[in-house]
C-alpha positions as CSV (number, residue, x, y, z in Angstrom):
1,M,64.0,19.5,1.3
2,T,64.6,19.6,-2.5
3,I,61.8,19.4,-5.0
4,E,62.7,17.1,-7.9
5,T,62.6,18.6,-11.3
6,G,62.1,16.7,-14.6
7,A,64.7,18.8,-16.3
8,L,67.5,16.8,-14.5
9,E,66.4,13.3,-15.3
10,Q,68.9,10.7,-16.5
11,A,68.0,7.3,-17.9
12,Y,69.9,4.0,-18.3
13,A,69.0,0.6,-19.7
14,K,70.8,-2.7,-19.7
15,V,70.1,-6.0,-21.3
16,E,69.6,-8.5,-18.4
17,T,71.7,-11.7,-18.3
18,A,68.9,-13.4,-16.3
19,Y,65.2,-12.4,-16.1
20,A,64.4,-9.8,-13.5
21,V,67.2,-10.6,-11.1
22,V,67.2,-7.3,-9.1
23,A,70.3,-5.2,-9.5
24,A,72.3,-8.2,-10.7
25,D,74.1,-6.6,-13.6
26,T,76.7,-3.8,-13.1
27,L,75.4,-0.5,-14.5
28,S,77.9,1.6,-16.4
29,A,78.0,5.1,-18.0
30,T,77.6,3.6,-21.5
31,D,74.3,2.1,-20.6
32,A,72.9,5.6,-20.7
33,I,70.1,6.7,-23.0
34,R,68.8,10.2,-23.9
35,H,65.1,10.5,-23.7
36,V,62.2,13.0,-23.9
37,Q,59.5,11.1,-22.0
38,L,60.1,8.0,-19.8
39,S,57.9,6.7,-17.1
40,L,58.5,3.7,-14.8
41,T,55.6,2.4,-12.7
42,G,54.8,-0.3,-10.2
43,K,51.6,-1.4,-8.5
44,N,51.0,-3.5,-5.4
45,N,47.5,-4.4,-6.8
46,R,46.1,-5.1,-3.3
47,E,42.3,-5.6,-3.3
48,P,39.7,-4.8,-0.6
49,S,38.4,-7.9,1.1
50,N,34.7,-8.7,0.7
51,E,34.4,-10.5,4.0
52,K,31.2,-9.9,5.9
53,R,31.6,-8.7,9.5
54,G,28.2,-7.5,10.6
55,T,28.7,-4.0,9.2
56,P,28.8,-2.9,5.5
57,D,32.3,-1.6,5.9
58,R,35.4,-3.0,4.3
59,S,38.1,-3.4,6.9
60,Q,41.1,-4.9,5.3
61,S,42.9,-5.5,2.0
62,L,44.3,-8.7,0.5
63,P,47.7,-9.1,-1.2
64,R,47.8,-9.7,-4.9
65,R,50.6,-10.1,-7.4
66,K,52.7,-7.0,-8.0
67,S,53.2,-5.6,-11.5
68,A,55.4,-3.2,-13.2
69,A,55.4,-1.3,-16.5
70,W,57.5,1.2,-18.4
71,N,56.8,3.7,-21.2
72,L,59.5,5.4,-23.2
73,S,56.9,7.4,-25.0
74,E,59.3,9.7,-26.9
75,V,62.9,9.3,-27.7
76,N,65.0,10.6,-30.6
77,W,66.3,7.8,-32.7
78,E,69.9,9.0,-33.0
79,P,72.2,7.0,-35.3
80,S,75.8,6.8,-33.9
81,G,77.5,8.3,-36.9
82,T,79.6,5.2,-37.5
83,L,78.6,2.1,-39.5
84,G,78.4,-0.9,-37.2
85,T,78.2,1.1,-34.0
86,V,74.6,0.9,-32.8
87,S,72.5,3.8,-31.4
88,N,71.7,4.2,-27.7
89,V,68.2,2.7,-28.2
90,A,69.3,-0.3,-30.3
91,K,69.0,-2.5,-27.2
92,F,65.3,-1.7,-27.1
93,L,64.8,-2.4,-30.8
94,K,66.7,-5.6,-30.6
95,A,64.7,-6.7,-27.6
96,G,61.4,-5.9,-29.4
97,F,62.3,-7.3,-32.8
98,G,64.1,-10.3,-31.4
99,S,67.3,-10.0,-33.5
100,I,69.8,-7.6,-34.9
101,H,72.4,-8.2,-37.7
102,T,75.3,-5.9,-37.6
103,A,77.9,-6.0,-40.3
104,A,79.7,-2.7,-41.2
105,L,80.2,-2.8,-44.9
106,T,81.0,-0.1,-47.4
107,T,81.2,-1.4,-50.9
108,D,80.0,-0.4,-54.4
109,V,78.0,-1.6,-57.4
110,N,80.4,-3.4,-59.8
111,D,77.8,-3.8,-62.6
112,A,77.2,-1.5,-65.6
113,S,74.1,-3.5,-66.3
114,A,72.5,-3.2,-62.8
115,T,68.7,-2.9,-62.7
116,T,66.2,-1.5,-60.2
117,T,66.1,-4.9,-58.5
118,Q,69.5,-6.5,-59.0
119,A,73.2,-5.6,-59.0
120,V,76.6,-7.2,-58.7
121,L,78.6,-5.8,-55.8
122,T,82.3,-5.7,-55.2
123,S,81.8,-7.3,-51.9
124,V,79.0,-9.0,-49.9
125,T,81.1,-9.8,-46.9
126,G,78.8,-10.0,-43.8
127,L,75.6,-9.4,-45.7
128,A,72.6,-11.7,-45.2
129,V,69.2,-12.1,-46.8
130,G,66.8,-9.7,-45.1
131,D,69.4,-7.0,-44.4
132,V,68.5,-3.5,-45.3
133,I,71.2,-1.7,-47.4
134,A,71.6,1.8,-48.6
135,I,72.3,2.1,-52.3
136,E,73.4,5.3,-54.0
137,V,70.8,6.1,-56.7
138,G,71.2,9.0,-59.1
139,G,74.7,8.3,-60.3
140,A,78.0,7.5,-58.6
141,A,79.1,10.2,-56.2
142,S,75.6,11.7,-56.1
143,G,75.4,11.0,-52.4
144,L,71.6,10.3,-52.8
145,F,70.8,7.0,-51.1
146,Q,67.7,4.8,-51.0
147,A,67.1,1.9,-48.5
148,T,66.1,-1.5,-49.8
149,R,65.9,-5.1,-48.4
150,I,68.1,-7.9,-49.7
151,K,66.0,-10.7,-51.1
152,T,68.7,-13.1,-52.4
153,I,72.4,-13.3,-52.5
154,A,74.2,-15.5,-55.1
155,T,78.0,-15.1,-55.0
156,L,78.3,-11.3,-55.6
157,T,74.9,-10.8,-57.1
158,V,72.1,-9.5,-54.9
159,T,68.5,-8.9,-55.6
160,F,66.4,-6.4,-53.6
161,D,63.1,-4.6,-53.4
162,A,62.7,-2.2,-56.4
163,L,64.5,1.1,-56.3
164,T,63.2,4.2,-58.1
165,A,66.1,3.9,-60.7
166,A,68.9,1.5,-61.4
167,P,72.1,2.3,-59.6
168,A,75.1,3.3,-61.8
169,D,78.3,1.4,-61.9
170,N,80.6,2.4,-58.9
171,S,77.6,3.6,-56.8
172,V,78.2,3.2,-53.1
173,V,76.4,0.5,-51.1
174,L,76.3,0.6,-47.3
175,H,75.1,-1.7,-44.5
176,G,75.3,-1.1,-40.7
177,S,72.7,-2.8,-38.5
178,T,69.3,-4.3,-39.4
179,F,66.6,-5.2,-36.9
180,K,64.6,-8.3,-37.9
181,L,61.6,-10.0,-36.4
182,V,61.7,-13.5,-35.0
183,N,59.2,-16.0,-33.7
184,N,60.1,-15.8,-30.0
185,V,61.1,-12.8,-28.0
186,T,63.5,-13.8,-25.2
187,E,65.4,-10.6,-24.2
188,S,64.5,-8.4,-21.2
189,L,65.9,-5.1,-19.9
190,A,66.6,-3.4,-16.6
191,I,65.6,0.2,-16.9
192,Y,66.6,3.0,-14.5
193,K,65.6,6.6,-14.1
194,Y,67.4,9.1,-11.8
195,F,66.2,12.5,-10.7
196,N,69.3,14.4,-9.8
197,A,68.0,17.3,-7.8
198,G,67.2,15.4,-4.6
199,G,68.5,12.0,-5.6
200,F,65.2,10.1,-6.2
201,K,65.7,7.0,-8.3
202,Q,63.5,4.3,-9.9
203,A,64.0,1.0,-11.7
204,V,61.9,-1.6,-13.5
205,Y,63.4,-5.1,-13.9
206,G,62.3,-7.8,-16.3
207,A,61.1,-5.1,-18.8
208,V,59.9,-6.5,-22.2
209,V,59.4,-4.5,-25.3
210,D,55.8,-5.1,-26.3
211,Q,55.1,-2.1,-28.6
212,I,57.3,0.0,-30.8
213,D,56.3,3.2,-32.7
214,V,58.5,4.9,-35.2
215,N,57.8,8.3,-36.7
216,F,59.4,9.6,-39.8
217,D,58.3,13.3,-40.1
218,G,59.4,15.8,-42.7
219,T,59.4,18.6,-40.2
220,K,60.9,16.9,-37.1
221,E,63.5,14.5,-35.9
222,V,62.9,10.7,-36.3
223,T,61.4,9.6,-33.0
224,L,60.6,6.3,-31.4
225,G,58.0,5.3,-28.8
226,M,58.4,2.0,-26.9
227,Q,56.6,0.4,-24.0
228,G,55.8,-2.8,-22.2
229,A,55.4,-4.7,-19.0
230,G,58.0,-5.5,-16.3
231,A,58.3,-7.8,-13.4
232,A,59.7,-5.8,-10.5
233,Y,59.6,-2.1,-9.6
234,G,61.5,-0.2,-7.0
235,D,62.4,3.4,-6.1
236,T,64.1,5.4,-3.4
237,A,61.1,5.1,-1.1
238,G,60.7,1.3,-1.3
239,G,60.1,-1.7,-3.4
240,Y,63.0,-3.5,-5.0
241,A,66.6,-2.2,-4.8
242,V,67.8,0.4,-7.3
243,Q,71.4,0.7,-8.2
244,S,73.4,3.8,-7.6
245,I,73.6,6.2,-10.5
246,P,76.8,5.7,-12.6
247,A,79.5,8.4,-12.4
248,A,78.9,9.5,-16.0
249,H,76.1,9.6,-18.6
250,T,77.8,8.6,-21.9
251,T,75.8,8.4,-25.2
252,V,76.6,8.5,-28.9
253,G,74.9,10.0,-31.9
254,S,72.9,13.0,-32.9
255,P,69.2,13.6,-33.7
256,L,68.3,13.1,-37.3
257,G,65.7,15.3,-39.0
258,G,63.4,14.5,-41.9
259,M,64.5,17.3,-44.2
260,V,66.7,14.8,-46.2
261,G,65.2,11.5,-47.1
262,Q,63.1,9.5,-49.6
263,F,59.9,7.4,-49.5
264,S,58.8,5.0,-52.2
265,V,55.9,2.7,-52.9
266,N,56.5,-0.3,-55.2
267,G,59.7,1.3,-56.5
268,A,58.1,4.7,-57.3
269,A,59.0,7.8,-55.4
270,F,56.0,9.0,-53.3
271,P,56.2,12.3,-51.5
272,V,54.9,12.1,-47.9
273,I,54.5,14.4,-45.0
274,M,55.0,11.7,-42.4
275,A,55.0,8.0,-42.0
276,K,54.2,6.4,-38.6
277,A,54.6,2.7,-38.1
278,K,53.6,0.7,-35.1
279,F,53.9,-3.0,-34.2
280,G,52.9,-4.9,-31.1
281,N,54.4,-8.2,-29.9
282,Q,51.4,-9.2,-27.7
283,I,53.8,-10.5,-25.1
284,A,52.5,-12.3,-22.0
285,L,54.6,-12.6,-18.8
286,R,54.6,-15.7,-16.5
287,N,52.8,-14.2,-13.6
288,K,50.3,-16.8,-12.3
289,E,52.3,-19.7,-10.8
290,L,52.0,-20.8,-7.2
291,G,54.9,-19.7,-5.1
292,T,55.6,-16.5,-7.0
293,S,54.6,-12.9,-6.3
294,V,55.9,-11.2,-9.4
295,A,56.4,-12.3,-13.0
296,S,59.1,-15.0,-13.3
297,G,59.8,-14.9,-17.0
298,I,58.5,-14.3,-20.6
299,G,55.6,-16.7,-21.2
300,G,55.1,-16.1,-25.0
301,R,52.5,-14.2,-27.0
302,N,48.9,-13.5,-26.1
303,N,47.9,-13.1,-29.8
304,L,49.3,-12.7,-33.3
305,R,51.9,-10.0,-33.7
306,D,50.5,-6.9,-35.5
307,A,52.2,-4.2,-37.6
308,T,50.5,-1.1,-39.0
309,V,51.4,2.1,-40.8
310,E,49.8,5.5,-41.1
311,I,50.9,7.8,-43.9
312,T,50.0,11.4,-44.3
313,F,50.5,13.1,-47.7
314,F,49.3,16.0,-49.9
315,M,46.4,15.0,-52.2
316,E,48.5,15.2,-55.4
317,N,49.4,11.5,-56.0
318,T,46.7,8.8,-55.8
319,A,48.9,5.7,-55.9
320,L,48.1,4.7,-52.3
321,L,44.4,5.3,-52.9
322,A,44.5,3.0,-55.9
323,L,46.2,0.3,-53.8
324,A,43.5,0.7,-51.2
325,H,40.6,0.3,-53.7
326,T,42.1,-2.9,-55.3
327,N,43.4,-4.4,-52.0
328,A,46.8,-4.7,-53.7
329,R,49.8,-4.7,-51.4
330,G,52.6,-2.2,-51.7
331,V,56.3,-2.4,-50.8
332,L,57.1,0.7,-48.6
333,R,60.7,1.9,-48.3
334,C,61.7,4.9,-46.2
335,M,65.1,6.5,-45.7
336,V,66.2,9.6,-43.7
337,G,69.7,11.0,-44.0
338,N,72.4,10.7,-46.7
339,V,75.6,10.3,-44.7
340,S,77.3,7.0,-43.9
341,G,76.6,6.0,-40.3
342,S,73.9,8.7,-40.0
343,M,71.0,7.2,-41.9
344,L,67.8,5.5,-40.6
345,A,65.5,3.3,-42.7
346,M,62.3,1.2,-42.6
347,V,61.1,-1.4,-45.1
348,M,57.7,-3.0,-45.2
349,P,57.5,-5.6,-47.9
350,G,53.7,-6.1,-48.1
351,V,51.2,-3.4,-46.9
352,E,47.5,-3.5,-47.6
353,F,45.7,-0.1,-47.2
354,E,42.2,0.9,-46.3
355,V,40.3,3.6,-48.3
356,P,40.8,6.8,-46.2
357,D,38.3,9.4,-45.2
358,I,38.7,12.6,-47.2
359,G,37.7,15.6,-45.1
360,G,36.3,19.0,-46.2
361,E,38.7,21.3,-44.5
362,V,40.0,24.5,-46.2
363,G,43.6,24.7,-47.2
364,L,46.2,22.3,-48.7
365,K,44.5,19.0,-48.8
366,E,46.2,16.4,-46.7
367,I,45.2,12.7,-46.6
368,T,46.0,10.2,-43.9
369,I,45.8,6.6,-45.0
370,T,46.3,3.5,-42.8
371,G,47.6,0.1,-43.7
372,I,48.4,-3.3,-42.2
373,A,51.8,-4.7,-42.8
374,Y,51.7,-8.4,-43.6
375,A,54.4,-11.0,-43.6
376,T,55.3,-12.3,-47.1
377,T,57.5,-15.3,-46.1
378,G,57.3,-15.1,-42.3
379,N,58.8,-12.7,-39.8
380,D,59.3,-10.0,-42.5
381,A,56.4,-7.6,-42.0
382,V,58.8,-4.8,-41.1
383,Y,62.5,-4.1,-40.9
384,L,64.3,-1.2,-39.3
385,A,68.0,-0.2,-40.0
386,E,70.8,2.0,-38.9
387,L,73.0,2.7,-41.9
């Protein structure tokens, strides 16, 4: 016998054309994802019977509804390197946010009088309100980009969340793909994991993206953590059918570190050590109806969607502390990378912070402050982008 080893795992994920129809969609090499930690689980949930039989012993179990879950607890968020070509994990982000707007556009500022919040562009083809764009700031050909969210478009004039400085005439403007929140999440995934030593394989069907974590760290690669419930689980030993592993494992992109990037609060640069954002969909599956043994669809939300952020920084700038004391909201913008097609961004238009605890440890003083991201006009608490 061959003992399986985690070093040889391969993972694939595919958007389902119908909810949790086992092995219904053909799996291909390009459905592959690279991952660090992925677990797929399933439970029979059988319960011991409480029937009385003249002795205090339990003698049988009773069937209950089966359940499944998945946890992609760590994966590098790897931009493809090409504007308009999404990353391997974009399918998870789209399923969690509810929508993606992809429009590969490289244009420039055609405005010598551009401000920190408005500019005339040479082209706005494909752009939409709510898109996150990268604008070259620091002079044309500087190659220094900042991410910002488009607020309005009027002919060729766009307004956006405040940059740290006005872009110069001829500065480059980029858009690739923006992930946007919606009212109703309707998309599900089939997720597969293969252990190649002895051939063990697993699958979860009807997987919904209930929680997404994103971590921008100055010393590490940008990472994501995603998890949720599923309808049906199977593996080599039993349960629901699992497709055969594709002949190849084809992925795009490269890991992106946090050594090049920019973070700002209300249009002012703010040096951070790391920024961790998390949001939860509070998704409930349909798993109670008579005549069913597993979840049959996405029921809706158990509660209001939540989005939070945790920022760690050296105690040298008190702008976030001032926001916390006044309950004023801040616009957070984060960008990592400076090469077209290889940049990742996050924008939170309205974050309210809590006053943090300040410890007494020896050494460089680091502060971690937490905040809640609120919607300003609906479904706009957080945006992610591949640029």
